[in-house]
N, C-alpha and C positions, 0 to 999 in steps of 0.2 A: 391588796386591792385589786390586781388582776385576776388575782383566777376568778372572782365574782365579777367582771364582765364575764372573763370569756363563757362563766358558765349561762347569765342573761342573753347574752348571742345565743350561745348552741342549742336555748331556751326560746327564743323566741324566732329562730332560725326556724327549729322542730314545725314551732306551731306556725310559721306560715308556708312551709310546705304542709302539712299536714289539714292545713286547710283548700291550695290549693287541688288537695287532692282531690277532701271532702268534693270542692267542683265542680272537679272533672269525674267522678263521678254520678256528680248527681248531671251533668249536661250528658255525661251518653246515658246517663238514664229516663231522658225526656225523650234521647232517637230514640231510642227503639223502647219503644213501650207494649207493654205487653198487648198480643193478639186473640187473647180470651177465647181462642180454634179457632178463630179465624187464614188459615194460611196464604192468601189477600188482601188486597191494600181497592180492590174493586170496587174503584164505582156509582152510583147508583142513581140517577136520576126517577124523583119521581113522578117528579108533570110526565114523563115518555113509558112509567107501568101502564103496561097491555089489560087489557080484560085477562086475556090470556094467561099471564106472568105470572098476576093474585088468583086468577082461580088453581092454578096448578101446585101452591104453595101448599104444603105441610100447612095445616091448620093452626098452630102457635103460631108461624112462620105468617100469614097471612092477614092472623090479628091483626099483631104487628104490625105490619104495613099499612094493615085496614084505621089504625090509628095516629098514625103515621101522616096522612094521606089526609085523614079527616083533619087534622090538627094542621098540614100543611095548607087545604084548603080555605076554612075560617082564619086561616091568617092571610091569606093571597085576599079576601073577603073581607080582610078589617072587621071584624064578627068578631068576639070576644066570650063571647057567651051562649050556654047553649047546654039545654039538659040529657041526660043522663037517655032521657029517651026516646030523642032526635037525635041523636048517635047510631044508637041501638038501628030504629028505626030506615035510615042513611043508609046504613051497610048492610042490613041483611038489603032493601029494593036495587045495592046494589049491584050485592053480589048474584041475585036474583036473575037483573039487564043484564052480568058479565056474561051469563053461563051463554046468552040469549046470543054475546055479541062478542067473544070474543078476539076478535081484531080490535073491536074501541079502545079509547082513550080510557083509562080509569079514572083518572081524576077526572074528565070529564064531568065521566058519567055520575062519579060523586058528589059534583060540584050542581046538577039537578035532581038529586034530592037531599040536601040540603038547605032547614027551614033559619031562611035571611033573625 
């Protein structure tokens, strides 16, 4: 009978150690999230993005930035409904105006082109 108790104790102890090891691994994984190729943790404030910053981005990055800006602006305006055409018109008009005003705030210009 003693042997069964010792064996059960070892199994239970091994299970606890294994569970704590898994928990430690999960915590380490959360702390070291994948960087997806990005080497910096720099934060960007979309509300302070200048037209120059926007215009000089690569095409893919510019499109991504405009989507972020558009969603941010609509959220500030408490206007959750929009049409794809409204987005397209606002983005094109914003980019055209930003080319002429590189020092302007991109979000401020975008807001003038968003249909309520």
